[in-house]
Backbone as JSON Lines, residues from 0, in Angstrom:
{"i":0,"aa":"M","n":[90.34,88.35,91.98],"ca":[89.46,89.18,92.8],"c":[89.33,88.68,94.15]}
{"i":1,"aa":"L","n":[89.58,89.58,95.2],"ca":[89.45,89.22,96.57],"c":[88.06,89.29,97.11]}
{"i":2,"aa":"I","n":[87.6,88.23,97.59],"ca":[86.16,88.24,98.2],"c":[86.19,87.57,99.45]}
{"i":3,"aa":"A","n":[85.12,87.93,100.38],"ca":[85.19,87.6,101.8],"c":[83.92,86.88,102.12]}
{"i":4,"aa":"H","n":[84.03,85.91,102.94],"ca":[83.01,85.15,103.53],"c":[82.61,85.76,104.83]}
{"i":5,"aa":"P","n":[81.28,86.11,105.11],"ca":[80.99,86.79,106.42],"c":[81.08,85.82,107.45]}
{"i":6,"aa":"G","n":[81.47,86.29,108.72],"ca":[81.51,85.58,109.83],"c":[80.2,85.55,110.51]}
{"i":7,"aa":"G","n":[80.38,84.77,111.79],"ca":[79.09,84.66,112.54],"c":[78.24,83.59,112.18]}
{"i":8,"aa":"P","n":[77.29,83.34,113.11],"ca":[76.37,82.04,113.01],"c":[75.53,82.05,111.79]}
{"i":9,"aa":"W","n":[75.08,83.18,111.15],"ca":[74.04,82.97,110.16],"c":[74.73,82.6,108.89]}
{"i":10,"aa":"F","n":[76.1,82.76,108.61],"ca":[76.86,82.36,107.43],"c":[77.65,81.18,107.69]}
{"i":11,"aa":"A","n":[77.71,80.52,108.72],"ca":[78.65,79.43,109.12],"c":[78.64,78.34,108.07]}
{"i":12,"aa":"N","n":[77.47,77.96,107.76],"ca":[77.31,76.8,106.83],"c":[76.82,77.2,105.4]}
{"i":13,"aa":"K","n":[76.91,78.42,105.03],"ca":[76.51,78.83,103.79],"c":[77.81,79.21,102.8]}
{"i":14,"aa":"D","n":[77.66,79.0,101.51],"ca":[78.79,79.1,100.84],"c":[78.41,79.87,99.51]}
{"i":15,"aa":"A","n":[78.04,79.15,98.41],"ca":[77.64,79.85,97.18],"c":[76.41,80.86,97.29]}
{"i":16,"aa":"G","n":[76.83,82.06,96.88],"ca":[75.77,83.01,96.91],"c":[75.79,83.94,98.24]}
{"i":17,"aa":"S","n":[76.71,83.51,99.12],"ca":[76.75,84.08,100.37],"c":[78.09,84.95,100.7]}
{"i":18,"aa":"W","n":[79.06,84.85,99.78],"ca":[80.28,85.74,99.89],"c":[80.01,87.14,99.36]}
{"i":19,"aa":"S","n":[80.87,88.04,99.74],"ca":[80.7,89.56,99.54],"c":[82.1,90.14,99.2]}
{"i":20,"aa":"L","n":[81.98,91.31,98.69],"ca":[83.1,92.22,98.74],"c":[83.29,92.64,100.1]}
{"i":21,"aa":"V","n":[84.47,92.99,100.48],"ca":[84.63,93.66,101.8],"c":[83.91,94.97,101.8]}
{"i":22,"aa":"K","n":[82.93,95.07,102.77],"ca":[82.15,96.24,102.7],"c":[81.68,96.71,104.15]}
{"i":23,"aa":"G","n":[81.05,97.85,104.33],"ca":[80.56,98.27,105.54],"c":[79.55,99.49,105.4]}
{"i":24,"aa":"I","n":[79.38,100.05,106.37],"ca":[78.38,101.2,106.51],"c":[79.15,102.55,106.54]}
{"i":25,"aa":"V","n":[78.66,103.46,105.75],"ca":[79.2,104.8,105.71],"c":[78.74,105.58,106.94]}
{"i":26,"aa":"K","n":[79.66,106.11,107.56],"ca":[79.36,106.9,108.8],"c":[79.02,108.38,108.39]}
{"i":27,"aa":"E","n":[78.45,109.05,109.29],"ca":[77.94,110.42,109.02],"c":[79.21,111.35,108.87]}
{"i":28,"aa":"A","n":[79.14,112.13,107.82],"ca":[80.17,113.15,107.32],"c":[81.42,112.36,106.76]}
{"i":29,"aa":"E","n":[81.14,111.13,106.33],"ca":[82.19,110.29,105.54],"c":[81.87,110.08,104.22]}
{"i":30,"aa":"D","n":[82.73,110.18,103.27],"ca":[82.35,109.78,101.8],"c":[82.53,108.33,101.59]}
{"i":31,"aa":"D","n":[81.9,107.83,100.48],"ca":[81.92,106.53,100.23],"c":[83.17,105.86,100.16]}
{"i":32,"aa":"E","n":[84.18,106.62,99.41],"ca":[85.54,105.95,99.26],"c":[86.29,105.9,100.71]}
{"i":33,"aa":"G","n":[86.08,107.0,101.51],"ca":[86.69,106.91,102.76],"c":[86.15,105.88,103.61]}
{"i":34,"aa":"A","n":[84.82,105.53,103.44],"ca":[84.33,104.45,104.23],"c":[84.8,103.07,103.76]}
{"i":35,"aa":"A","n":[84.86,102.97,102.45],"ca":[85.46,101.74,101.98],"c":[86.83,101.57,102.42]}
{"i":36,"aa":"A","n":[87.77,102.47,102.49],"ca":[89.02,102.32,102.99],"c":[89.02,101.84,104.51]}
{"i":37,"aa":"R","n":[88.17,102.6,105.21],"ca":[88.14,102.29,106.68],"c":[87.6,100.9,106.89]}
{"i":38,"aa":"E","n":[86.5,100.54,106.31],"ca":[86.0,99.25,106.41],"c":[86.88,98.18,106.08]}
{"i":39,"aa":"F","n":[87.61,98.36,104.94],"ca":[88.62,97.41,104.59],"c":[89.59,97.17,105.69]}
{"i":40,"aa":"E","n":[89.97,98.25,106.25],"ca":[91.15,98.01,107.34],"c":[90.41,97.29,108.58]}
{"i":41,"aa":"E","n":[89.22,97.73,109.03],"ca":[88.6,97.23,110.06],"c":[88.29,95.71,109.98]}
{"i":42,"aa":"E","n":[87.89,95.43,108.75],"ca":[87.37,93.94,108.56],"c":[88.45,92.98,108.17]}
{"i":43,"aa":"T","n":[89.67,93.46,107.72],"ca":[90.67,92.58,107.28],"c":[91.89,92.65,108.04]}
{"i":44,"aa":"G","n":[92.13,93.82,108.69],"ca":[93.46,94.02,109.43],"c":[94.4,94.65,108.63]}
{"i":45,"aa":"W","n":[94.23,94.66,107.3],"ca":[95.21,95.41,106.38],"c":[94.9,96.81,106.27]}
{"i":46,"aa":"P","n":[95.94,97.59,105.99],"ca":[95.64,99.03,105.61],"c":[95.01,98.96,103.99]}
{"i":47,"aa":"A","n":[94.19,100.04,103.99],"ca":[93.54,99.98,102.6],"c":[94.67,100.18,101.55]}
{"i":48,"aa":"P","n":[94.58,99.4,100.41],"ca":[95.7,99.58,99.51],"c":[95.89,100.89,98.71]}
{"i":49,"aa":"D","n":[97.15,101.1,98.61],"ca":[97.47,102.35,97.85],"c":[97.23,102.09,96.33]}
{"i":50,"aa":"G","n":[97.21,103.22,95.57],"ca":[97.05,102.85,94.12],"c":[95.98,103.61,93.62]}
{"i":51,"aa":"D","n":[95.5,103.36,92.33],"ca":[94.41,104.06,91.7],"c":[93.14,103.2,91.91]}
{"i":52,"aa":"W","n":[92.31,103.75,92.73],"ca":[90.91,103.19,92.9],"c":[90.02,103.27,91.69]}
{"i":53,"aa":"V","n":[89.8,102.15,91.2],"ca":[88.79,102.23,89.99],"c":[87.33,102.07,90.45]}
{"i":54,"aa":"P","n":[86.63,103.1,90.21],"ca":[85.19,103.0,90.62],"c":[84.52,101.98,89.89]}
{"i":55,"aa":"L","n":[83.62,101.0,90.6],"ca":[82.87,100.07,89.86],"c":[81.5,100.35,90.03]}
{"i":56,"aa":"G","n":[81.04,101.48,90.53],"ca":[79.66,101.95,90.58],"c":[78.95,101.29,91.83]}
{"i":57,"aa":"E","n":[77.6,101.25,91.75],"ca":[76.86,100.62,92.89],"c":[75.95,99.55,92.36]}
{"i":58,"aa":"A","n":[75.43,98.82,93.4],"ca":[74.52,97.76,93.11],"c":[73.54,97.71,94.3]}
{"i":59,"aa":"V","n":[72.26,97.66,94.12],"ca":[71.22,97.54,95.14],"c":[71.06,95.98,95.4]}
{"i":60,"aa":"M","n":[71.25,95.72,96.81],"ca":[71.01,94.39,97.25],"c":[69.55,94.06,97.38]}
{"i":61,"aa":"R","n":[69.16,92.8,97.64],"ca":[67.8,92.47,97.78],"c":[67.17,92.97,99.18]}
{"i":62,"aa":"S","n":[68.1,93.31,100.11],"ca":[67.71,94.03,101.24],"c":[67.35,95.57,101.15]}
{"i":63,"aa":"R","n":[67.6,96.04,99.84],"ca":[67.52,97.32,99.47],"c":[68.68,98.29,99.83]}
{"i":64,"aa":"K","n":[69.66,97.62,100.5],"ca":[70.89,98.34,100.71],"c":[71.82,98.63,99.49]}
{"i":65,"aa":"T","n":[72.34,99.74,99.37],"ca":[73.32,99.99,98.26],"c":[74.65,99.83,98.6]}
{"i":66,"aa":"V","n":[75.32,99.06,97.65],"ca":[76.8,98.73,97.9],"c":[77.39,99.57,96.7]}
{"i":67,"aa":"V","n":[78.44,100.41,97.17],"ca":[79.31,101.11,96.14],"c":[80.67,100.37,96.36]}
{"i":68,"aa":"A","n":[81.28,100.15,95.21],"ca":[82.54,99.44,95.13],"c":[83.51,100.05,94.32]}
{"i":69,"aa":"W","n":[84.9,99.74,94.68],"ca":[86.08,100.14,93.82],"c":[86.88,98.91,93.8]}
{"i":70,"aa":"A","n":[87.84,98.95,92.82],"ca":[88.88,97.86,92.62],"c":[90.17,98.63,92.68]}
{"i":71,"aa":"V","n":[91.2,98.0,93.25],"ca":[92.45,98.53,93.34],"c":[93.55,97.31,93.18]}
{"i":72,"aa":"E","n":[94.62,97.46,92.42],"ca":[95.43,96.33,92.41],"c":[96.38,96.35,93.51]}
{"i":73,"aa":"T","n":[96.51,95.17,94.27],"ca":[97.39,95.11,95.31],"c":[97.81,93.58,95.53]}
{"i":74,"aa":"D","n":[98.7,93.49,96.41],"ca":[99.27,92.14,96.72],"c":[99.21,92.0,98.24]}
{"i":75,"aa":"L","n":[98.36,91.13,98.63],"ca":[98.09,90.84,100.11],"c":[98.56,89.47,100.49]}
{"i":76,"aa":"D","n":[99.22,89.32,101.66],"ca":[99.55,88.01,102.21],"c":[98.42,87.55,102.97]}
{"i":77,"aa":"L","n":[97.64,86.61,102.46],"ca":[96.43,86.15,103.1],"c":[96.67,85.46,104.5]}
{"i":78,"aa":"E","n":[97.99,85.17,104.71],"ca":[98.29,84.53,106.03],"c":[98.26,85.56,107.14]}
{"i":79,"aa":"T","n":[98.19,86.78,106.76],"ca":[98.34,87.98,107.71],"c":[96.82,88.51,108.02]}
{"i":80,"aa":"F","n":[95.79,87.83,107.4],"ca":[94.45,88.24,107.45],"c":[94.11,88.31,109.0]}
{"i":81,"aa":"A","n":[93.63,89.47,109.52],"ca":[93.32,89.56,110.95],"c":[91.99,90.4,111.1]}
{"i":82,"aa":"P","n":[90.93,89.63,111.01],"ca":[89.55,90.18,110.77],"c":[89.05,91.02,112.13]}
{"i":83,"aa":"G","n":[88.39,92.11,111.96],"ca":[87.71,92.7,113.08],"c":[86.57,91.71,113.55]}
{"i":84,"aa":"T","n":[85.94,92.03,114.82],"ca":[85.02,91.18,115.4],"c":[83.77,91.97,115.75]}
{"i":85,"aa":"F","n":[82.73,91.15,116.01],"ca":[81.53,91.75,116.55],"c":[80.99,90.74,117.65]}
{"i":86,"aa":"V","n":[80.19,91.27,118.49],"ca":[79.53,90.43,119.67],"c":[78.14,90.29,119.29]}
{"i":87,"aa":"L","n":[77.67,88.97,119.39],"ca":[76.22,88.66,119.18],"c":[75.81,87.89,120.35]}
{"i":88,"aa":"Y","n":[74.92,88.12,121.1],"ca":[74.3,87.31,122.2],"c":[75.49,86.92,123.13]}
{"i":89,"aa":"G","n":[76.47,87.81,123.36],"ca":[77.49,87.66,124.3],"c":[78.77,86.78,123.76]}
{"i":90,"aa":"R","n":[78.69,86.42,122.51],"ca":[79.82,85.69,121.87],"c":[80.44,86.61,120.79]}
{"i":91,"aa":"E","n":[81.85,86.49,120.75],"ca":[82.5,87.27,119.73],"c":[82.68,86.44,118.55]}
{"i":92,"aa":"Y","n":[82.38,87.19,117.36],"ca":[82.57,86.5,116.1],"c":[83.39,87.31,115.09]}
{"i":93,"aa":"P","n":[84.13,86.74,114.14],"ca":[84.96,87.65,113.17],"c":[83.82,88.27,112.26]}
{"i":94,"aa":"E","n":[83.94,89.56,111.8],"ca":[83.24,90.18,110.86],"c":[83.28,89.38,109.51]}
{"i":95,"aa":"I","n":[84.49,88.86,109.16],"ca":[84.72,88.13,108.06],"c":[85.65,86.89,108.47]}
{"i":96,"aa":"D","n":[85.13,85.64,108.12],"ca":[85.99,84.58,108.61],"c":[87.03,84.02,107.7]}
{"i":97,"aa":"R","n":[86.99,84.51,106.39],"ca":[88.06,84.15,105.54],"c":[87.87,85.07,104.25]}
{"i":98,"aa":"V","n":[88.97,85.34,103.64],"ca":[89.07,86.0,102.34],"c":[89.89,85.16,101.35]}
{"i":99,"aa":"V","n":[89.54,85.12,100.15],"ca":[90.08,84.32,99.08],"c":[90.3,85.05,97.85]}
{"i":100,"aa":"W","n":[91.31,84.85,97.1],"ca":[91.52,85.34,95.76],"c":[90.72,84.42,94.91]}
{"i":101,"aa":"M","n":[89.86,84.89,94.05],"ca":[89.17,84.08,93.07],"c":[89.17,84.5,91.71]}
{"i":102,"aa":"T","n":[89.03,83.69,90.84],"ca":[88.95,84.13,89.37],"c":[87.56,84.72,89.15]}
{"i":103,"aa":"P","n":[87.34,85.52,88.2],"ca":[85.92,86.06,87.92],"c":[84.84,84.85,87.92]}
{"i":104,"aa":"T","n":[85.1,83.82,87.36],"ca":[84.14,82.78,87.26],"c":[83.83,82.25,88.61]}
{"i":105,"aa":"E","n":[84.81,82.07,89.47],"ca":[84.64,81.41,90.84],"c":[83.95,82.56,91.65]}
{"i":106,"aa":"A","n":[84.26,83.82,91.5],"ca":[83.78,84.84,92.19],"c":[82.15,85.02,91.95]}
{"i":107,"aa":"R","n":[81.87,84.8,90.61],"ca":[80.48,84.9,90.28],"c":[79.52,83.84,91.07]}
{"i":108,"aa":"R","n":[80.18,82.59,91.28],"ca":[79.52,81.53,91.85],"c":[79.34,81.73,93.34]}
{"i":109,"aa":"K","n":[80.36,82.26,93.91],"ca":[80.39,82.59,95.41],"c":[79.68,83.84,95.98]}
{"i":110,"aa":"L","n":[79.72,84.91,95.18],"ca":[79.15,86.16,95.67],"c":[77.69,86.12,95.78]}
{"i":111,"aa":"N","n":[77.19,87.04,96.55],"ca":[75.91,87.3,96.58],"c":[75.44,87.79,95.11]}
{"i":112,"aa":"P","n":[74.47,87.44,94.55],"ca":[74.2,87.45,93.13],"c":[74.08,89.02,92.76]}
{"i":113,"aa":"A","n":[73.64,89.83,93.57],"ca":[73.47,91.28,93.4],"c":[74.87,91.94,93.25]}
{"i":114,"aa":"Q","n":[75.96,91.32,93.73],"ca":[77.28,91.79,93.64],"c":[78.03,91.41,92.33]}
{"i":115,"aa":"N","n":[77.5,90.35,91.66],"ca":[78.03,89.9,90.34],"c":[78.36,91.01,89.38]}
{"i":116,"aa":"V","n":[77.55,92.03,89.38],"ca":[77.78,93.22,88.5],"c":[79.02,93.86,88.7]}
{"i":117,"aa":"F","n":[79.63,93.73,89.9],"ca":[81.03,94.35,90.12],"c":[82.15,93.48,89.36]}
{"i":118,"aa":"V","n":[81.94,92.22,89.42],"ca":[82.85,91.4,88.57],"c":[82.85,91.76,87.0]}
{"i":119,"aa":"D","n":[81.6,91.93,86.65],"ca":[81.43,92.29,85.19],"c":[82.0,93.68,84.83]}
{"i":120,"aa":"R","n":[81.79,94.56,85.75],"ca":[82.4,95.96,85.54],"c":[83.93,96.0,85.54]}
{"i":121,"aa":"L","n":[84.49,95.09,86.6],"ca":[85.98,95.09,86.68],"c":[86.52,94.34,85.37]}
{"i":122,"aa":"E","n":[85.9,93.26,84.92],"ca":[86.32,92.76,83.61],"c":[86.26,93.75,82.46]}
{"i":123,"aa":"Q","n":[85.14,94.52,82.45],"ca":[85.03,95.39,81.35],"c":[86.17,96.53,81.45]}
{"i":124,"aa":"H","n":[86.35,96.96,82.7],"ca":[87.47,98.0,82.8],"c":[88.86,97.32,82.4]}
{"i":125,"aa":"L","n":[89.07,96.05,82.66],"ca":[90.27,95.46,82.33],"c":[90.39,94.99,80.88]}
{"i":126,"aa":"G","n":[89.15,95.14,80.17],"ca":[89.28,94.79,78.73],"c":[89.06,93.33,78.68]}
{"i":127,"aa":"L","n":[88.72,92.6,79.54],"ca":[88.45,91.11,79.51],"c":[87.2,90.72,78.85]}
{"i":128,"aa":"N","n":[87.17,89.54,78.27],"ca":[85.85,89.19,77.62],"c":[84.97,88.41,78.74]}
{"i":129,"aa":"G","n":[84.36,89.41,79.67],"ca":[83.63,88.88,80.71],"c":[82.18,88.83,80.26]}
{"i":130,"aa":"H","n":[81.28,88.69,81.22],"ca":[79.89,88.58,81.0],"c":[79.3,89.89,80.8]}
{"i":131,"aa":"K","n":[78.16,89.88,79.98],"ca":[77.46,91.14,79.95],"c":[76.72,91.68,81.26]}
{"i":132,"aa":"E","n":[77.01,92.93,81.48],"ca":[76.41,93.54,82.81],"c":[74.87,93.26,82.74]}
{"i":133,"aa":"E","n":[74.37,92.84,83.82],"ca":[72.97,92.68,83.99],"c":[72.54,93.01,85.38]}
{"i":134,"aa":"S","n":[71.28,93.21,85.71],"ca":[70.84,93.46,87.02],"c":[70.64,92.05,87.71]}
{"i":135,"aa":"H","n":[71.06,91.83,88.95],"ca":[70.95,90.65,89.73],"c":[70.17,90.97,90.96]}
{"i":136,"aa":"D","n":[69.01,90.46,91.23],"ca":[68.21,90.65,92.46],"c":[68.37,89.46,93.11]}
């Protein structure tokens, strides 16, 4: 599972529980899947993967934001990761400072706990003996 560590000063020294799926905000007149594809490209520099996108549903974060996720099988060269950037207080930061392929167990330790449900759902879709789906706040 590919997960991302947020860039910028707030996450610089944070690890377990701070990682995320590649995600972003849905623009007006954009559907969730289209937003996911656009945000993936903007935040990683890679085109959104071709293939069958498997819906993983949604999860509500502690901030009350709703994250809608998909999984798609792909092969990415992590050496070509080229994150988008944002400016904060006159300084430019990467939106994501790194991406890593992780096992489901590793991903559960690193992801924001509210997003662990996506790991559970992916394992369920793949027929793996993963964790039982539960609500994480």
